[in-house]
C-alpha positions, 0 to 999 in steps of 0.5 A, a space after each residue: 483483517 491482516 495479521 502478521 505474527 513473527 514473520 521471518 523472510 530471507 533472500 537466499 541465506 540472508 535474513 531480512 525480516 526477524 519476527 515482524 508483527 503487525 496488523 491492519 483492522 477493517 476500515 483502518 488506515 495504518 502505516 509502515 514506517 522506517 528508514 530505507 533498508 529496514 524491511 518495509 518493502 520485503 514485509 509487503 513482498 512477504 504478505 503478497 507471497 512474492 517473497 514468501 516467509 520461511 516462519 511466521 504466520 500471515 492471515 487475511 480475514 482469518 485465513 492463513 495466506 502464507 505460502 499461497 501463490 501471489 495471484 491467489 492472495 491477490 484474489 482474496 481481496 488485496 490490491 497493491 500499488 507498487 513501489 516504482 508504479 509498474 504500470 503497463 507502458 504500452 497500453 492506454 490508461 483505459 487498458 491499464 484499468 480494465 486489465 485488472 478489473 474485477 469485483 474482489 470484494 463483492 461490492 454492490 457499488 464497485 469501482 468503474 472506469 467513470 468512478 476512477 476518472 471522477 477520483 482522478 480527472 487527469 485520467 479521464 483526459 488521458 484515457 487513450 494515452 499510452 502509459 509511458 507517455 504520462 508524468 510520474 505523478 499521473 502514473 501513480 494516479 494510474 497505479 492507485 486507479 488500477 488497484 481500485 479497479 480490483 475492488 479490494 478489501 486491503 490496498 497497500 500502497 508502497 512509497 505512495 508519493 515518493 518522488 512526486 511534486 509537491 502539488 501531486 503529492 497533495 492530490 494523492 493525500 487527498 485521494 486517500 483521505 477520501 478513500 478512508 472516508 468511504 471505508 476503505 482499508 489501507 496499508 501505507 508506506 511513505 516518508 511524509 511523517 506529517 501527512 501520515 500522522 494526520 491520516 492514519 489511524 495507527 502506525 508501525 516503525 521497523 528497524 532492522 527487519 522488526 517493528 520496534 514501535 506501534 501506536 496512533 498519531 497522538 502517542 507518536 506526537 507525545 514522544 518526538 524521540 521515537 521519530 528522531 531515533 527511527 525516522 530521522 536521516 
């Protein structure tokens, strides 16, 4: 579904990505892991056209998307849950969800307000509240719901549970598991290694702007030094 090959991205003269290779298959949950500052968010920005790469190739469902404007990439069926949530603070929960509503995957059973409220009952309870009045966990639920309302073929979650209370984190992981069971393709960035190993099909680990390791959870468990070397603090 998604393939990045040899992607190189710069901020001005400073190079951040040095030939990133990764892929996400249809119906797969893939993770992108690494310490802070290793290039994970820049990789997301590159694939979404927010910081276009200067070299390499990015394809989505066989189409070269490198160089396309972000809104055109989004319309192809990629939904983003950005780091920091970035909901619309002066819109209500309902308005936040409706603002992005579109059936970009052509689903016969598209996401609707009722389905989002069933997935996140708290959003249903707070449907008339302004986004800025929600807790951090509720804002993250809203950010996920907003992305789902685009009915994406692929959803990208950047720092899915960062800064959330333990109970809210578990609720988010439960929702991600439900999405996976429904066949949703997901690229997931987070630091909770145990949860990522439990839910993901494949992992990609970054170090200094390069993917230095990839494999499944069994392979990651079989070599504890990998996590210690590239993910330990």
